[in-house]
N, C-alpha and C positions, 0 to 999 in steps of 0.2 A: 763617473766615479769608479766604475768597475775597471776602467783602464788604469786609474791610479792605484787601485788595489793590486792588480796583476803586476804592474811595474814594480811595486814595493816587494811583492813576493819574489819576483825574479832577481831583483838587485840585492836584497838583504838576506834571502833564504834560497839561493840558487840550487842547493842540493835537496831541498824538500819538495815533494810532489803534492802540493796543496792546491785545491781548486776553490774558487770563491763564487758565491751567487749573492745577488742583492735584490731585495723586494722593493715594492713601491714605497715602503716606509723608511727606506735606507737601513734596514736590518741586514747585516751581512752574515751569511752562513758559510763557514769554512769546513772543508772535508778533506780527507787524506790521511796518510800515516806519516807522523813526524819521527825523526831519528831519536829524540828523547822527550821526556815530559817537560823538561825545562824549555826546550825549543818550542813545544806546543804553546806554552804560556807566553813566550816571547812573541810568537806570531800573532796570537790573539790580541795582545796589547798593542803591537805595532799597527795592526789593521784598525783597531778601535780609535787610534789617535789621528787617523786620516780625517781631515776636515769634512764635515757632512755625514760621517758615519754615525748613525744613531746608537747602535750597539752591535755586539757580535754574538752569534750563536755558534757553538763549536760542535761539529760532528767529527772532529779530528781524533785520531788515536795516536799512540806513541809505541814505538817498537819495544816489545818485551814488557809493556806495562798493562795491567789489567785495570780498567776503569769500571768499578762496580755499578751495576744498574739495579735499582730497586724494582722488585716485582710487586705491583699493587693488585694483581689479580685476586689473591686470597682476601684482601680487604674489601674489594668490590663485591666479590661473591657473598661474603659474610653480610655486608651491608644490605645488599638487595634481598638476601634471605630473611633478614630481620624486618625490612621494610621501613616505612616512614615512622619516625619516633618523635620528631619535633619539627616546629617551624618557627621562623624568626624573620625579623626585618633585615638583620645583619648577622652573618657568620664571620667570625674572625679566626683565621687559621694561624695558630701559634701564640703561645703565652709567654713570650719573652718581654723585654722592656717595650718594644714597639707595640705588640699586640695588646698588652695590658694597659699601656698608656692610651691607646686608641679606645679601648673598651671603656676606661674610666671617663674619658672625654665625651664619648657618645652617650654615656649614662645621664648626661645633663638634659637629654631630650627623652620624650616618651617614645622610645624605640625598644623592641624586643631584641636583645643582643645575646648571642651564644658564642663563647670562645671555645674552640676545640684545640687540644694540645695532645700530641702523640706520647709525650713523656708522662711520668707519674706525678709530676708537680709542675708548677709554674717555674720559670727561670731554670729550666733543665738543659738548655743549650748554651749558645754563645753568651747569653746574658749573665750567666753565673761564672763564666770562665774568662774573665778579663781583669784588668788591674784597678777598675773603679775610678779611673781618672775622668774628671769633668773638664775636658780640654777647653782652653780659652778660644782657639780658632786661628792660631798663628802658624799651624803646621799643615794646613789644607790649602789646596790650590785656589787661588782667587777666581771668582766667577762661577764656581761649581755650586751645585745644590748643597753639597757637604758644607762649604764655607758659609753659606747663608744660614743654614739650619743649626750649624755648630754654634755660632755666635748667639743666635736667638735662643737656642735651647739652653746654653750656658746661663743666660740671664734668667730664664724661666725656672731654673732649678731652685732658686731661693724660695719662691712661692710653693713649689712642689714639696720641698722639705718641711716648710712651715705647716702646710695643710696635712701632709701625710705622716708626719712624725718619724722621719728617718734622719740619720746623722749626715749632715753636709758640712764639711770643713773647708772654708775658703782659705786655705793655707797659702796660696800663691805659689808661683814658680819663679825661680831665680837662676839664670844660667850666666856664669861669669867666665870670661876668658882671660888668660895671663900672658898672652902673646899678641903682638900687633898683627901677626900673620893670620890669626883667627878672627880678627875684628870684622872682616867682610862677612863672615858667616852670621855673626850676631846682627849686623846691620841688615843683612838680607832677611832674617827672621823678623826683625822689627818692621821692615817695609811691608812684609806680607801681613803682619798683625794690623798695621795701619789701614792697608787696603781693605782687609776684611772687617774692619770696624771693631777690633777687640777692645773691650773696656779696660781703660787704665794702663794700657801697655806703654812702657817708656824705657829709654836707655838710662842706666845708672852707672855712677863712678865713685871711686874712693870711699869717703866716709858714709855715703848713702847705702853702699853695699853692706857695710858693717851694721848700720842701723836696722836694715831689713832682717838680716840673718847674722847676728853677732858671731856665732861659732864658726861661720864660713871664713871669716877673717883669721880666726885662730888656726884653723886647719891649713889655710894657705901660708901662714907664717911658718908653721911647722914644716911645710913642704918647700919653704924657701922661695916662694913665688909671690908676686904682687898682682892685684887685680888691675886689668887694663880697661875693661868695659863689661857691663852686664846688661841683661834684658830682664826686666821685672814685669811679670804678668799676674797681677793681684787677683784676677778673676778665676784663676785655676783652682779647682776644687777636688775633693775626695769624697767618695761614698762607698759603701759596701753594695755592689751592684744587685745582689740578690735581695738585700733589704728593700731597695727601691722597687723591684718587681713585685715582691710580696705585698708591700704597702699599696701599690697601684691595684693589684688584683683584689686584695681584701676590700679596698674602698669601692672598687667597681662592683664587687659581689654585694656589698651592703647597699648599694644603690640599684640593685635589681639585675645585674648581668649574671648570666648562668655560665658556669664553667664545666666543661666535660674533659676530664683528664683521661689518660691512656686511650685517647680517641684519635685514630689515624685517618687522615683523608686519603681515599683511594681514587676519587674522581670528582670533578666539578661538573655538575649538571647544567646544561644550557638548552635553550630552545629558541630558534629563530634569532640567534645572536644575542640572547639575553640570559643572564644567570638565573637559574631556578633552584639551586641548592647544591648540596655536597653529599657524597656517599662516603660513609665512614665505617669502621669495623663495629661501631655501636648502632648502625642503622643510617637511614636517609634523613637528612635535615633539610627541609625546604627554606629557601631564603631569597629575598629580592636582591641582596648585595652580598658579595664575598670579598673580604679584605685579606689579602695574602701577606702574612707576616711570618712565613715559614722558614726563615733563616737560610741555611744551606740548601734546603729543599724548595725554596721559593720559585726557582726556575721550573721545577717539575710541576708544581701546583699551577703555575701560569700556563704551562703546556697543556695540562688537563682542561683548562678553560678555553683552549683553542687559540692561545696567544703565545707562541714560541718567539720571544723577543730578546732574550738574554740567556747567558749561561753562567752559572755559578762555578767558580773554580776555588775549592776550599784552600785557605791559607792557614796552616796550623801555627798556633803560638803557644810556646811553653813558658811557664812562670814558676820560679822557685819562691817559696814563702819561708822566711826565717823566723826563729823563735823570738818572743818578746824580750827574752833575756839579752838579746843583741839589738838594742833599740836604734832607731835612726839617729844620725848626727844632728839633723836639722828638723825644725817644725815645718818649714816650707819645703817644697820640692826643689832643693837647691844642690848646686854642684859647680865645680870649676874645671876648666879644661886648659891644660898646659900646652906649650908649643910642640912638645914631643908626643902628644896624645895621638894615637891612631884610632879614629872613630870607626868602629865596625858597624856595618849595616847589613842585616840579614837579607833584605829584599828591597830593591829600588822603589817598589810601589808602596812600601810601608814606612812608618815613621822610625822604625828600627828598634823600638823598645829601650828601656833603660832602668834606672833605679828609682823606685817609688816607695810608698808606704801606704798602709791601710789606715782608716780612721781609728783603729785599735792599736796603732803603732807597731805593726809587724812590717819589716822590710820586705819589699817585693822586688825581684830581679827578673827582667824580661819585659814583654814577651819576645820570643824569637818570631820568625816569619818564614815558614817553609811551605812551598806549594806541594800539595799532595793530591793524588787522584781520587782517594776514598773520602767521602763525606763523613764517614763514621770514624775516621782515623784520629783519635785523640790520645794516642799512645806517646809517652814521653821517650825520648832518645838521649843517648849520651852526648850526641853532637849538639842537640838543642839545649841541653843543660849546660854544656860548655859555653854556648853563646850567652845564655842567661847570666851565668856567673861572670862572664867577661864584662858585663855592665856594672859590676861592683866597683863603686868608687869610695867605699868605706873600708879603711885599712884595718878596722877592728873586728870585722866579721868575715866568715868564710864558709866553705861547704859543711863544716861541722855544725853550723847553726841552722841548717835547712831542716824544716819539720814536714814539708810537703811539696811535692812537684806535681803540677797539673798542666793539662793542655786543653785548648779549645780551638775551634775552626772558625775563622772569619769568612762570612759569605760574600766574597769578592766577585764582582763582574769584571769584564775586560775594559769597560769605560772607567772603572775605579770611581764611580759616583753612585749616589743613591738613585734608585728607580721608584719614584712615587708618582703614580698617575692612574687615571681611569683607562682601562684597556680600550684601544680603538678597534679591537676585533670583537670583543664581547662586552656588551653593556652590563654594568652592574658589578664587574670584576675590577677590583682596585689593587694594583701592585704596590706593595711596600717592601721592596726587595733590595738586595745588595747592601744591607745596612750593616756595614762594617765600621771600624773606628773612623770617625768619632761618633758612632751610633748611640753610645750611652749618653754622651754629653748632648747630643742633638735630640734625644728622645721626646722632650716636651714639644719641641717644634715639629718633629716628625708627626706626632699625634695631632697637633693642631692642623697641619697641612692635610693629612689624610682625611680627617673629619671635614675639613673645608671642602674637599673634593666631593665627598658623599652628600653633604648638606646642600652644596651648590647644585648637584644633580637633582636632588629632591625638589629644590625650589624651582628649578627649571621645568620640572614636570608637575608643578603645582601640588606638591605633596610634602611641603616642609613640615616637620614634626613640631608639635607643641613642646614648650619647655617643661621639664620635669620639676615641678614646684617643690617636690620632696627631696630633691638632690642635696646630699650633704657631702661637701668636699673634705670634711675633716675625718681623719683616721687617727684615733688616739695612740700616742706612743706607748709601747709596752714597757713594763717595769724592767729595769736593767740593774739587778741586785749588785753586780760587780762595781758599778760606778757610784754607789750610794755611800753616805757616811754611816758609821756604826749606829748612830741614833736613828737614822732613817730605816736601817735594816732591823733594828730592834722593834720599831713600830710595826713594820710589815709582818714580822714573825708573830707578834702579839695578835694581829688580825688573822693571820693564816700561818700556822706552824709549818706548813709545807715549804715556805720560803726559808726555813731553817735547815732543810735537807739539801745539802749540796750533792748534785748528781755528777757534774763535771768539775773535778778539782782544778784542772788547769785554768779554765776560764770562769770559775766560780758561778756556774749556772745551777739554779735551784730547780726542785721538782715543780714548784708552782709556775715557774716561767715556762717549763715544758708543757704543763697542762694548759696554760694560756694559749700556747701556739697550737696545741692539738684541737682545742675548742674554738678555732677561729672560722671565719666564713669560708676559707679555702683550707680544707683539712689535710694536713700533711700525713701521708700514709707510709713513709719510709724513714729510715734512720738518717739518711742524708738530707731529707726534707726538714727534719727537726734540726739538724746541724745548721742549715741555712737560715732558719728562723731564730735560733737561740744561741748559736755558737757552741753548743755542746758537742765536743769532739774536735774542735778546731785548735786545741792547744798542743803542748809539746808531745803528749802521748798519743795524739790523734785518735782518740776514742778507746784506747787500750783499757782504761779504767771504766769509762762511763757507758760504752756501747751496750753492754748487757743490761744495764739498768734502764737505758733509754728504750731498748727493745721491750723490756718487761712492762714499762709504763704505756707504750704504744699498744701492746697486746691487750692490756687491762682496759684502757680507755676506749679502744675501738671495738671491744668485744670480739677479738680474734685470738686464734691459737698462736702461741709464740712462733710456731713453724711457718705461719703465714706472713710474718713481718719480713720485709726485704730491706736490703741496704740501699738500693736505688732503683726500685721498680722490678717489673716482671723478670724472673730468672735469676734474681740476686738474693734469694732466701738465705738468711744467716744460719738458721737451724733447719736440719733435715728431719729430726724426730724429737719427741718430747724428752726422753731420758735414756740413759744407757740401758736401763732395765728393758725398755721396749726393743732396743736393738738386740739384746740377748734373747728376748722372747721370740724374735723373728728369725734368729740365727745370725750370729755375728758375721758370718761369711757371706750372707746374702746381699 
């Protein structure tokens, strides 16, 4: 195999001085300086596609590019100074949709489970920064783990939503072409959907297109085009991704899972090839198993465990959110392509992004897909915004309707597939890494698979846990004042006058809804955490009116000084002192 790798490097990248090594597991390590970051990514992908290569680890650099390296020394020193603070059967690293989904699934058994999250809240990474699409499975490569878990996970969402009380809209996806030249593209999508076993996928024509989405026909008529062929995917769904994660985390906590926020892992402890725990900035936590759901840092956590088997290269995606005053044209994720359409694709390894909507009927444009060397780079750029806006197929909206632009990083590896497996280097260490799109749609199946690996290992060692007879899968849906009738609102206000105090005017979020969120099993400690749980601050003014009031409520309910309340965790304090008088007392120029 090494001969094939070297031959590829010589033929496709003759000007790059890259060397390759391969271990007994067929993990390839590449080193050397590349001419550009883009070339580095191309080389990694090209080598990963060689038959037999299990994955690629990159020690490559790129000319003129700084690749930030996280220094975990202070975390380890602080953790060892504090000493042992807890012990568990299982430590889960990362409280995104994968980590919280696994925690909730494992709570069905009598196991002590601790989830550690470096952020100040659950869903603080990629799980909050995506478009919320529950993909059907027609856009993933057949035969991959992604394809298998995408289709199964999509099916499992119906039960998740029912049990956990979050909004799932099975709006369906309808893509129509108006030119015979584009028919092969639709037929190719359909063929992949059939191979992957996507539920209900079918080709549609003529009147059926209008029956599925009546206004689509109207818009095509205005454009002077006629439908030729469409692909209908009824299993496509929409969620608010942070709602899903919060629901999973709260239900897991109610069933005994312990969460440690602002808790960074600096090392994974091992002894004689066996996991024994983790070192965090909050101290040492002993554990028999560690499940790695650390997103863009999953490769680094795996290396800490003595298993350097893949490299995450972050792929940033930028999304523009439009105001509700500019509603979507269609209920389904629908659109049509003409013969003159030039389909832009930001990255050959991604689906390309497009036009979507939220369950609250905000239009979303994007995401883009830009390879970046910095895992913390979630800065939005003019170039990525232009790409996001290029996906706009609604002639009635434009840049003036944007209320928010945000970016997140996909944790991609060079195989472009999920890595879910027990380490063959360190027993008890389970990788759940490289979970990029369709990771959200796949999440229930990812949780099922990861738990199956752990439980299977326990059974093999005659240590299968007993069933938690007190496990309650139900998490009651919270009150959503904005969606109620006036009669329902009046009744609520009679019972609790705080429902009559509107804190967020744009989204009609009440004080009582914010209080419900604060007094939940996973306490939100920042203004953005309240936003994710209640939508306070998600409207047109983006918190311009309600943010001071949310801050006041948080400080009051958490027993903190207002200056201690942050926007989104450590270092983002909104207020620096209590009042102007205190500034003047200390000297205005100090």
